[in-house]
C-alpha positions as CSV (number, residue, x, y, z in Angstrom):
1,X,-19.0,-23.5,16.1
2,X,-18.6,-21.3,19.2
3,X,-20.2,-17.8,18.8
4,X,-16.9,-16.0,19.6
5,X,-15.3,-17.5,16.4
6,X,-17.7,-15.4,14.3
7,X,-17.5,-12.2,16.3
8,X,-16.8,-8.9,14.4
9,X,-13.1,-8.8,14.9
10,X,-12.6,-12.2,13.4
11,X,-14.9,-11.3,10.5
12,X,-13.1,-8.1,9.8
13,X,-9.7,-9.8,9.8
14,X,-11.0,-12.5,7.5
15,X,-12.7,-10.1,5.1
16,X,-9.4,-8.1,5.0
17,X,-7.5,-11.3,4.0
18,X,-10.0,-11.8,1.1
19,X,-9.6,-8.3,-0.1
20,X,-5.7,-8.3,0.0
21,X,-5.6,-11.8,-1.6
22,X,-7.7,-10.6,-4.5
23,X,-4.6,-9.0,-5.9
24,X,-4.1,-12.2,-7.9
25,X,-6.5,-10.5,-10.3
26,X,-3.7,-8.1,-11.3
27,X,-1.8,-10.9,-13.1
28,X,-4.6,-11.3,-15.7
29,X,-4.3,-7.6,-16.5
30,X,-0.6,-7.7,-17.5
31,X,-1.1,-8.0,-21.3
32,X,-3.5,-5.0,-21.2
33,X,-1.1,-2.9,-19.1
34,X,1.8,-3.6,-21.5
35,X,-0.4,-2.5,-24.4
36,X,-1.6,0.7,-22.7
37,X,1.9,1.9,-21.8
38,X,3.7,0.4,-24.8
39,X,6.0,-1.8,-22.7
40,X,7.9,-5.0,-23.1
41,X,6.4,-8.0,-21.3
42,X,9.5,-8.2,-19.0
43,X,8.6,-4.8,-17.5
44,X,5.6,-6.5,-15.8
45,X,7.9,-8.1,-13.3
46,X,8.3,-4.6,-11.6
47,X,4.5,-4.5,-11.0
48,X,5.0,-7.6,-8.8
49,X,8.5,-6.8,-7.4
50,X,7.6,-3.2,-6.3
51,X,4.6,-4.6,-4.4
52,X,5.9,-7.8,-2.9
53,X,9.3,-6.4,-2.0
54,X,7.7,-3.5,-0.1
55,X,5.2,-5.4,2.0
56,X,7.6,-8.3,2.7
57,X,10.3,-6.0,4.1
58,X,7.9,-4.1,6.3
59,X,5.7,-6.9,7.7
60,X,7.7,-7.4,11.0
61,X,8.0,-3.6,11.6
62,X,4.3,-3.1,11.0
63,X,3.6,-5.9,13.4
64,X,5.5,-4.0,16.0
65,X,3.5,-0.9,15.2
66,X,0.3,-2.8,15.5
67,X,1.3,-4.2,18.9
68,X,2.0,-0.7,20.2
69,X,-0.8,1.3,18.6
70,X,-3.5,-1.3,18.5
71,X,-4.3,-4.0,16.0
72,X,-7.8,-2.7,15.0
73,X,-6.4,0.8,14.6
74,X,-3.5,-0.2,12.4
75,X,-5.7,-2.5,10.4
76,X,-8.0,0.4,9.7
77,X,-5.0,2.5,8.6
78,X,-3.9,-0.3,6.3
79,X,-7.4,-0.6,4.7
80,X,-7.8,3.1,4.1
81,X,-4.3,3.3,2.7
82,X,-5.2,0.3,0.5
83,X,-8.2,2.2,-0.9
84,X,-6.0,5.2,-1.7
85,X,-3.3,3.0,-3.3
86,X,-5.8,1.1,-5.4
87,X,-7.4,4.3,-6.6
88,X,-3.9,5.7,-7.5
89,X,-3.1,2.4,-9.4
90,X,-6.4,2.5,-11.3
91,X,-6.0,6.1,-12.3
92,X,-2.2,6.0,-13.0
93,X,-1.5,7.9,-16.2
94,X,2.1,6.6,-16.6
95,X,3.9,3.3,-15.8
96,X,6.3,4.9,-13.3
97,X,3.3,6.4,-11.4
98,X,1.7,2.9,-11.4
99,X,4.8,1.5,-9.8
100,X,4.8,4.2,-7.2
101,X,1.2,3.4,-6.4
102,X,2.1,-0.2,-6.1
103,X,4.8,0.7,-3.5
104,X,2.1,2.5,-1.5
105,X,-0.2,-0.5,-1.8
106,X,2.7,-2.7,-0.5
107,X,3.0,-0.5,2.6
108,X,-0.8,-0.7,3.1
109,X,-0.8,-4.5,2.8
110,X,2.0,-4.8,5.3
111,X,-0.2,-2.9,7.8
112,X,-3.2,-5.2,7.0
113,X,-1.3,-8.5,7.1
114,X,0.6,-7.5,10.3
115,X,-2.5,-6.5,12.2
116,X,-5.3,-8.8,10.9
117,X,-4.1,-12.2,12.3
118,X,-3.3,-10.7,15.6
119,X,-6.8,-9.0,15.8
120,X,-8.4,-12.4,15.1
121,X,-6.3,-14.4,17.6
122,X,-6.6,-11.8,20.4
123,X,-10.4,-11.9,20.1
124,X,-10.7,-15.4,21.3
125,X,-9.1,-17.5,24.1
126,X,-5.9,-19.4,23.3
127,X,-7.6,-22.8,23.0
128,X,-9.6,-21.4,20.0
129,X,-6.6,-19.9,18.2
130,X,-6.5,-22.7,15.6
131,X,-10.1,-22.2,14.7
132,X,-9.9,-18.5,14.0
133,X,-6.6,-19.0,12.1
134,X,-8.4,-21.7,10.0
135,X,-11.1,-19.1,9.1
136,X,-8.4,-16.5,8.4
137,X,-6.4,-18.9,6.1
138,X,-9.6,-20.0,4.4
139,X,-10.4,-16.4,3.6
140,X,-7.0,-15.7,2.1
141,X,-7.3,-18.8,0.0
142,X,-10.7,-17.8,-1.3
143,X,-9.3,-14.5,-2.4
144,X,-6.4,-16.2,-4.2
145,X,-8.9,-18.5,-6.0
146,X,-11.4,-15.7,-6.9
147,X,-8.7,-13.2,-8.1
148,X,-7.9,-14.6,-11.5
149,X,-11.6,-15.3,-12.3
150,X,-12.6,-11.7,-11.2
151,X,-9.6,-10.3,-13.1
152,X,-10.6,-12.0,-16.3
153,X,-14.2,-10.7,-16.2
154,X,-13.1,-7.2,-15.2
155,X,-10.4,-6.8,-17.9
156,X,-12.7,-8.1,-20.6
157,X,-15.6,-5.9,-19.6
158,X,-14.0,-2.7,-18.3
159,X,-10.3,-2.8,-19.0
160,X,-7.3,-3.4,-16.8
161,X,-7.9,-0.4,-14.4
162,X,-10.9,-2.2,-13.1
163,X,-8.8,-4.8,-11.3
164,X,-7.7,-2.1,-8.9
165,X,-10.8,0.1,-8.8
166,X,-13.3,-2.6,-7.9
167,X,-11.6,-3.0,-4.5
168,X,-11.6,0.7,-3.5
169,X,-15.1,0.8,-1.9
170,X,-14.8,-2.5,-0.1
171,X,-11.5,-1.4,1.4
172,X,-13.1,1.9,2.7
173,X,-16.0,0.0,4.2
174,X,-13.8,-2.5,5.9
175,X,-11.6,0.4,7.2
176,X,-14.6,2.2,8.7
177,X,-15.8,-1.1,10.3
178,X,-12.3,-1.7,11.8
179,X,-12.3,1.8,13.2
180,X,-15.4,0.9,15.2
181,X,-14.0,-2.1,16.9
182,X,-12.6,-2.0,20.4
183,X,-8.9,-3.0,20.6
184,X,-8.7,-6.5,22.1
185,X,-5.0,-6.5,23.0
186,X,-3.5,-5.7,26.4
187,X,-4.1,-2.0,27.1
188,X,-1.0,0.1,27.7
189,X,-0.8,3.2,29.8
190,X,2.4,4.3,28.0
191,X,3.6,3.3,24.6
192,X,7.2,2.0,24.5
193,X,9.6,3.7,22.1
194,X,10.0,2.3,18.7
195,X,13.1,0.5,17.7
196,X,13.3,2.6,14.5
197,X,16.8,1.5,13.6
198,X,15.9,-2.2,14.1
199,X,12.8,-1.8,11.8
200,X,14.8,0.0,9.1
201,X,17.8,-2.3,9.2
202,X,15.5,-5.4,8.9
203,X,13.5,-3.8,6.1
204,X,16.8,-3.0,4.3
205,X,18.1,-6.6,4.7
206,X,14.9,-8.2,3.5
207,X,14.5,-5.8,0.6
208,X,18.0,-6.2,-0.6
209,X,17.8,-10.0,-0.4
210,X,14.5,-10.3,-2.3
211,X,15.7,-7.8,-4.9
212,X,18.9,-9.9,-5.4
213,X,16.8,-13.0,-5.8
214,X,14.5,-11.4,-8.3
215,X,17.4,-10.1,-10.4
216,X,19.8,-13.0,-10.1
217,X,18.5,-15.1,-12.9
218,X,18.3,-12.3,-15.5
219,X,21.3,-10.2,-14.5
220,X,23.4,-13.3,-13.5
221,X,24.3,-14.5,-10.0
222,X,27.8,-13.1,-10.3
223,X,26.8,-9.7,-11.6
224,X,28.0,-6.7,-9.7
225,X,24.4,-5.6,-9.0
226,X,23.4,-8.9,-7.5
227,X,26.6,-9.2,-5.4
228,X,26.2,-5.6,-4.2
229,X,22.6,-6.3,-3.2
230,X,23.5,-9.4,-1.3
231,X,26.4,-7.6,0.4
232,X,24.2,-4.7,1.5
233,X,21.5,-7.2,2.6
234,X,24.1,-9.0,4.8
235,X,25.3,-5.8,6.4
236,X,21.7,-4.8,7.1
237,X,20.9,-8.1,8.8
238,X,24.1,-7.9,10.8
239,X,23.2,-4.4,12.0
240,X,19.7,-5.6,12.8
241,X,21.0,-8.5,15.0
242,X,23.4,-6.1,16.8
243,X,20.6,-3.5,17.4
244,X,18.1,-6.1,18.6
245,X,20.5,-7.6,21.1
246,X,21.0,-4.2,22.8
247,X,17.6,-2.5,22.3
248,X,15.3,-2.1,25.3
249,X,12.2,-2.7,23.1
250,X,13.4,-4.8,20.2
251,X,11.2,-5.5,17.1
252,X,11.4,-9.2,17.9
253,X,13.0,-11.2,20.7
254,X,15.9,-13.0,19.0
255,X,16.1,-15.4,21.8
256,X,13.1,-17.1,20.4
257,X,15.3,-18.4,17.5
258,X,17.4,-20.2,20.1
259,X,14.4,-22.6,20.5
260,X,14.9,-25.2,17.8
261,X,11.1,-25.9,17.4
262,X,10.4,-22.2,16.8
263,X,13.2,-21.8,14.3
264,X,12.2,-25.0,12.5
265,X,8.5,-23.9,12.3
266,X,9.5,-20.8,10.4
267,X,11.9,-22.7,8.2
268,X,9.1,-25.2,7.3
269,X,6.9,-22.2,6.4
270,X,9.5,-21.1,3.9
271,X,10.0,-24.7,2.5
272,X,6.3,-25.5,2.1
273,X,5.4,-22.3,0.3
274,X,8.6,-22.4,-1.8
275,X,7.9,-26.0,-3.0
276,X,4.2,-25.2,-3.8
277,X,4.8,-22.1,-5.8
278,X,6.3,-24.0,-8.7
279,X,2.6,-24.7,-9.6
280,X,1.9,-21.0,-10.3
281,X,5.1,-20.7,-12.4
282,X,4.8,-23.8,-14.6
283,X,1.3,-25.2,-14.6
284,X,-0.2,-22.4,-16.7
285,X,2.4,-23.3,-19.4
286,X,1.6,-27.0,-19.1
287,X,-2.1,-26.4,-19.4
288,X,-1.9,-24.2,-22.4
289,X,1.1,-25.5,-24.3
290,X,1.0,-29.2,-23.5
291,X,-2.7,-29.9,-22.9
292,X,-3.8,-27.4,-25.4
293,X,-6.4,-25.5,-23.3
294,X,-7.2,-21.8,-23.7
295,X,-6.0,-19.4,-21.1
296,X,-9.4,-19.1,-19.5
297,X,-9.4,-22.9,-18.9
298,X,-5.9,-22.7,-17.5
299,X,-7.0,-20.2,-15.0
300,X,-9.9,-22.5,-13.9
301,X,-7.4,-25.4,-13.5
302,X,-5.2,-23.3,-11.2
303,X,-8.1,-22.5,-9.0
304,X,-8.0,-26.1,-7.7
305,X,-5.1,-25.4,-5.4
306,X,-6.3,-22.4,-3.4
307,X,-9.8,-23.8,-3.5
308,X,-8.7,-27.0,-1.8
309,X,-6.7,-24.9,0.7
310,X,-9.9,-22.9,1.5
311,X,-11.9,-26.0,2.0
312,X,-9.4,-27.7,4.3
313,X,-8.3,-24.7,6.4
314,X,-11.3,-24.6,8.8
315,X,-11.0,-28.3,9.4
316,X,-7.3,-27.9,10.1
317,X,-8.1,-25.1,12.5
318,X,-10.5,-27.2,14.5
319,X,-8.1,-30.2,14.6
320,X,-5.2,-27.9,15.7
321,X,-7.1,-27.0,18.8
322,X,-7.8,-30.6,19.6
323,X,-4.7,-32.6,18.7
324,X,-1.9,-29.9,18.6
325,X,0.3,-28.7,15.8
326,X,3.2,-31.0,15.2
327,X,1.4,-34.1,13.8
328,X,-1.0,-32.1,11.7
329,X,1.7,-30.0,10.2
330,X,3.7,-33.2,9.3
331,X,0.6,-34.8,7.7
332,X,-0.1,-31.6,5.7
333,X,3.5,-31.5,4.4
334,X,3.3,-35.2,3.6
335,X,0.1,-34.7,1.5
336,X,1.7,-31.7,-0.2
337,X,4.8,-33.8,-1.0
338,X,2.6,-36.6,-2.4
339,X,0.7,-34.1,-4.6
340,X,3.9,-32.6,-5.9
341,X,5.3,-36.0,-6.7
342,X,2.1,-36.8,-8.7
343,X,2.7,-33.5,-10.5
344,X,6.0,-34.9,-11.6
345,X,4.2,-37.9,-13.3
346,X,2.0,-35.7,-15.5
347,X,2.5,-35.9,-19.2
348,X,1.0,-34.7,-22.4
349,X,-1.4,-37.6,-22.4
350,X,-2.8,-36.9,-18.9
351,X,-6.5,-36.0,-18.8
352,X,-7.5,-32.6,-17.3
353,X,-9.4,-34.1,-14.4
354,X,-6.4,-36.1,-12.9
355,X,-4.3,-32.9,-13.2
356,X,-7.0,-30.9,-11.4
357,X,-7.2,-33.5,-8.6
358,X,-3.4,-33.5,-8.2
359,X,-3.4,-29.7,-7.9
360,X,-6.2,-30.1,-5.3
361,X,-4.2,-32.6,-3.3
362,X,-1.3,-30.1,-3.1
363,X,-3.7,-27.3,-2.0
364,X,-5.2,-29.6,0.7
365,X,-1.8,-30.4,2.0
366,X,-0.9,-26.7,2.2
367,X,-4.1,-25.9,4.1
368,X,-3.5,-28.7,6.5
369,X,0.0,-27.4,7.1
370,X,-0.4,-23.7,7.2
371,X,-3.0,-23.4,9.9
372,X,-1.3,-25.4,12.7
373,X,2.1,-24.1,11.8
374,X,0.9,-20.5,12.0
375,X,-0.8,-21.3,15.3
376,X,2.4,-22.8,16.7
377,X,4.4,-19.6,15.8
378,X,1.8,-17.3,17.2
379,X,1.4,-19.4,20.3
380,X,5.2,-19.3,20.9
381,X,5.2,-15.4,21.0
382,X,3.5,-13.5,23.9
383,X,0.0,-12.3,23.3
384,X,1.1,-8.7,23.6
385,X,3.3,-9.3,20.6
386,X,0.8,-11.0,18.3
387,X,1.3,-8.3,15.6
388,X,5.0,-9.3,15.4
389,X,3.9,-13.0,15.4
390,X,1.5,-12.6,12.6
391,X,3.9,-10.4,10.6
392,X,6.6,-13.1,11.0
393,X,4.4,-15.8,9.6
394,X,3.4,-13.8,6.6
395,X,7.0,-12.7,6.0
396,X,8.3,-16.3,6.0
397,X,5.5,-17.3,3.6
398,X,6.6,-14.5,1.3
399,X,10.2,-15.4,1.5
400,X,9.2,-18.9,0.5
401,X,7.3,-17.7,-2.5
402,X,10.2,-15.6,-3.7
403,X,12.8,-18.4,-3.2
404,X,10.4,-20.9,-4.7
405,X,9.9,-18.9,-7.9
406,X,13.6,-18.2,-8.2
407,X,14.7,-21.8,-7.5
408,X,12.0,-23.4,-9.7
409,X,12.7,-21.1,-12.6
410,X,16.5,-21.6,-12.4
411,X,16.1,-25.4,-12.1
412,X,13.6,-25.5,-15.0
413,X,15.9,-23.4,-17.3
414,X,19.0,-25.5,-16.5
415,X,17.2,-28.8,-17.0
416,X,15.6,-27.7,-20.2
417,X,19.0,-26.8,-21.5
418,X,20.3,-30.3,-20.6
419,X,17.4,-32.0,-22.5
420,X,17.9,-29.7,-25.5
421,X,21.6,-30.4,-25.6
422,X,20.9,-34.2,-25.4
423,X,19.3,-34.0,-28.8
424,X,17.5,-37.3,-28.3
425,X,14.1,-38.0,-29.9
426,X,12.9,-38.8,-26.4
427,X,13.3,-35.1,-25.6
428,X,12.0,-33.6,-28.8
429,X,10.0,-31.3,-26.5
430,X,12.2,-30.5,-23.5
431,X,9.4,-28.8,-21.6
432,X,7.9,-32.0,-20.1
433,X,11.0,-33.7,-18.7
434,X,12.2,-30.3,-17.2
435,X,8.7,-29.8,-15.8
436,X,8.8,-33.3,-14.2
437,X,12.3,-32.7,-12.8
438,X,11.2,-29.5,-11.1
439,X,8.2,-31.1,-9.4
440,X,10.2,-34.1,-8.4
441,X,12.7,-31.9,-6.6
442,X,9.9,-29.9,-5.0
443,X,8.3,-33.1,-3.7
444,X,11.7,-34.1,-2.2
445,X,12.0,-30.7,-0.5
446,X,8.5,-31.1,1.0
447,X,9.1,-34.7,2.1
448,X,12.2,-33.6,3.9
449,X,10.2,-30.8,5.5
450,X,7.6,-33.4,6.7
451,X,10.3,-35.5,8.3
452,X,11.7,-32.5,10.1
453,X,8.3,-31.6,11.3
454,X,7.8,-35.0,12.8
455,X,11.0,-34.6,14.7
456,X,10.0,-31.2,16.0
457,X,9.6,-30.7,19.8
458,X,8.2,-27.7,21.7
459,X,5.7,-26.8,24.3
460,X,3.5,-25.0,21.8
461,X,3.3,-28.0,19.4
């Protein structure tokens, strides 16, 4: 492995990805948080929504900030802000203050995820972009895998506040380290003005859309609240497009989306992550309710997916630099589709090991897809706009997660009602046939994405 792949900028970016991804430890603390504040279980959704909605809506704007002010500088801001937010979360005396701290954490994570991929890619020549993105994606997957394990140990030993507080010191150390790094991007004698209206209108559009998606199933898709949110989101997006077409320094060059390959790559990112996220929604219930394992074992089973992604990502990065992005992305999506189809064949009689191997196959497919697809997107955008490029990739992933959770939960609920209404002995427990239907649909979505990826054309791929 070339020496420049392990230079400080790449290591800082990768360590930052681990730190942010460790937020999966928070999910394990939900029961303890509800007990502390005397809340209903449904209130926990706001711990997730307040965080995800904030950073997803700000990623592209923060990418622009990083391109103008410097990626290492903005990364250090995000890491220090993360330390402050984590401290506020861990010490929050009331639930509303905890939610406020989660919003601050979302802002901080937007700064980190917008700056870190750009810092890594700008530290190496373009031919090595795939390798450093492979290391970056591997690091993020390691954080996702370790989060639930660390969360379980911390909650049982020190209480729920520890899932936030244990990351404060590492965030400060990484922030200090990032401050010491020399900015690798193109130096500017004068900073261009910010397209503030473009950033705000885009943030409003994304926030409104994600909030509508998160509330649609509970409030009803035809409820005044959801319709109002969708309407406001549409108006915000329309304003964003109008502003970007006339701005001297737009947040993102919309002409990029006139390139079919670029638009398709971003759509594939949404589809791949949306299809995969049904695992995090339904597999814990399958492992506990159907296979009869304790919650701790269910957590270990789930680790198979991000762990396989972490193992495959460096290989995917090296292959990306050698053979390009289109074929590798297609193969990754095909493997993911195969794994999701195998998920649809699981039953109450399935042994644990085959289930774990199936989850690992999905994770391997995701790792083989994400790295070349992210490399394609970042390669299609000029190097002086790599913050925007990295922010866009992360934003599309988050959109996929939200749409995947919404779609899978809606489909599962509707199919379960169908099987309950059938009243047949074959569907005495409607969970498994509904579970199988969801993963069959997810496999179909991923297979279609793989075919589309094969047909993709573009100079970067």
